[in-house]
C-alpha positions in Angstrom: 20.2 13.9 -6.3 19.2 12.3 -2.5 17.0 8.7 -2.7 13.7 7.9 -1.6 12.1 4.3 -1.4 8.3 3.5 -2.0 7.1 0.2 -1.4 4.4 -0.8 -3.1 1.6 -3.6 -1.6 -0.9 -5.4 -4.5 -3.8 -7.4 -3.2 -4.7 -8.7 -6.1 -5.4 -12.9 -5.7 -5.3 -13.7 -9.5 -2.7 -14.0 -12.0 -3.0 -11.8 -14.2 -4.3 -9.2 -11.3 -5.8 -6.1 -12.5 -4.8 -4.6 -8.2 -1.2 -5.5 -9.6 -1.4 -3.5 -12.5 -3.1 -0.3 -11.2 0.0 -0.7 -8.6 2.0 -0.6 -11.5 0.4 2.4 -13.1 0.5 4.4 -9.6 4.3 3.2 -8.9 5.6 4.2 -12.3 4.1 7.4 -11.9 5.4 8.3 -8.8 8.8 7.5 -9.6 8.2 9.7 -12.8 7.1 12.6 -10.2 9.8 12.1 -7.9 12.8 12.6 -10.3 11.4 15.2 -11.7 11.3 17.0 -8.0 15.3 16.0 -8.1 14.7 13.0 -6.1 15.8 9.3 -7.1 13.3 6.8 -6.6 13.5 3.0 -5.0 10.5 1.5 -5.8 9.7 -1.8 -4.1 6.7 -4.1 -4.8 5.1 -6.8 -2.7 2.2 -8.9 -4.2 1.0 -10.2 -0.9 -0.7 -13.3 -2.8 3.3 -14.7 -2.7 2.8 -14.5 0.7 -0.4 -16.0 1.5 0.9 -18.8 3.7 3.5 -16.9 6.0 0.7 -14.4 6.5 -1.7 -17.0 7.7 1.2 -18.5 9.9 1.9 -15.2 11.4 -1.6 -14.2 12.6 -1.7 -18.0 14.0 2.0 -18.1 15.8 2.1 -14.8 16.3 5.3 -14.3 14.6 6.8 -13.7 10.9 9.0 -16.0 9.0 12.3 -14.8 7.9 11.3 -14.0 4.5 8.2 -12.0 5.8 10.2 -10.5 8.2 11.9 -8.9 5.1 8.4 -7.7 3.4 7.0 -6.1 6.5 10.4 -4.2 7.0 10.1 -3.7 3.7 7.0 -1.1 4.2 7.6 -0.3 7.7 11.2 1.8 6.2 9.7 2.9 2.9 9.5 6.7 2.2 5.7 6.1 0.8 3.5 3.5 0.7 1.6 2.9 -2.5 -1.4 0.0 -1.3 -3.9 -0.8 -4.0 -6.5 -4.2 -2.5 -9.4 -5.4 -4.8 -12.8 -4.4 -3.9 -15.0 -7.4 -2.3 -18.5 -7.0 -0.9 -18.0 -3.2 -0.6 -14.5 -3.4 1.2 -10.5 -4.5 0.7 -9.7 -8.4 0.8 -9.1 -10.0 3.5 -6.0 -11.3 2.6 -5.1 -7.5 2.1 -6.3 -6.5 5.7 -4.8 -9.4 7.2 -1.2 -7.7 6.1 -2.1 -4.3 7.3 -3.0 -5.9 10.9 0.5 -7.5 11.0 2.3 -4.4 10.9 3.8 -3.3 13.9 2.0 -0.6 16.0 2.9 2.8 15.0 5.1 1.9 11.6 2.9 3.4 9.4 2.3 6.7 11.6 2.9 9.9 9.7 4.5 8.0 6.5 2.6 9.2 3.0 0.5 6.6 1.4 -1.8 6.4 -1.8 -4.3 4.0 -1.7 -5.9 2.5 -4.5 -8.5 -0.4 -5.5 -10.2 -2.6 -8.3 -13.5 -3.9 -8.6 -15.9 -5.0 -11.3 -18.3 -1.9 -11.7 -17.5 1.8 -10.5 -20.4 1.5 -7.8 -17.1 -0.5 -5.9 -15.6 3.1 -6.0 -17.4 4.4 -2.6 -14.6 1.8 -0.6 -11.8 3.8 -1.6 -13.1 6.4 0.9 -15.7 4.0 3.2 -12.8 1.4 4.0 -9.5 2.2 2.7 -9.0 5.7 3.9 -10.5 5.0 7.1 -8.1 1.8 7.7 -5.2 4.3 7.2 -6.5 6.6 9.1 -6.7 4.4 11.9 -2.7 4.0 11.7 -2.5 7.3 11.6 -0.9 7.8 7.9 -1.0 10.5 5.8 -3.8 9.1 3.0 -2.8 11.6 0.1 -6.1 13.5 -0.7 -6.3 11.4 -4.6 -7.4 7.8 -4.1 -7.7 6.2 -7.4 -10.4 3.2 -8.5 -9.9 1.3 -11.3 -12.9 -0.8 -12.8 -12.8 -3.2 -15.3 -14.4 -0.6 -17.6 -11.1 1.8 -17.2 -9.2 -0.4 -18.9 -10.8 -0.7 -22.3 -10.2 1.7 -25.3 -7.8 4.1 -25.3 -10.2 7.1 -23.6 -11.1 4.9 -21.1 -7.4 4.3 -20.6 -6.8 8.0 -20.9 -8.7 9.0 -17.6 -7.7 6.2 -15.5 -4.1 7.9 -16.4 -5.4 11.2 -15.6 -6.0 10.0 -12.1 -3.0 8.0 -11.9 -0.9 11.1 -12.5 -2.8 13.1 -10.3 -2.4 10.6 -7.3 1.1 10.2 -8.2 2.1 13.8 -8.0 0.7 14.0 -4.4 2.2 11.9 -3.4 5.7 12.6 -4.7 5.3 16.0 -3.4 4.4 15.0 -0.3 7.7 12.7 0.1 10.1 14.5 -1.6 9.2 17.5 1.1 10.0 15.0 3.8 13.4 13.8 5.4 13.9 10.4 4.5 12.3 7.8 6.7 13.9 6.1 10.0 14.1 2.3 10.1 12.0 0.8 13.1 14.1 -1.1 15.5 13.4 -4.8 14.5 14.9 -5.5 18.9 12.0 -3.1 20.1 9.2 -4.3 21.5 6.3 -3.4 21.3 4.1 -5.8 22.3 3.3 -5.8 26.2 3.8 -9.6 27.5 0.4 -9.0 28.7 -0.8 -8.7 24.8 1.6 -11.5 24.4 0.2 -13.7 27.0 -3.9 -13.3 25.9 -3.5 -14.5 22.6 -6.2 -13.5 21.2 
């Protein structure tokens, strides 16, 4: 069986985090679907709250720490990406956006991405298509058709959880099919200069 790596990014800020719970559901379902398609899944989970200080330092200095550089490499080298953010004020969190801002230009181009989000009420679900989908479209990712939003009510009661699980399985099947049909991802050259000297000198 061939192997494919799925990077799972959770932008939840609290512990426990509903964003992490949703990310874990999507990761597990994607792994099951890849196995069904004859592909060995390798799941790499990244919880952004653990790297918040490194993200800020990278934004201020322009250089990642060794640990955060490995996080970025995990995402850019993955065959597919599951990206989940909590929704604040009708959009993704600042921490989640800052992380995406730090990914090298072009590193997500053509990469299959499953988007997910969590919020207090279902009315925040529009953020999937009005915030997250345009963000990843800008990076030239291949955003799969089904996004998954989970409100607080989706975690309570067997029927609500089953409805959420159906959406999770549908999205995971779409991501797995997109990943399985592609050749394995080729990691970016870590020594390649992707920012011009003019941009480096310009700072902000």
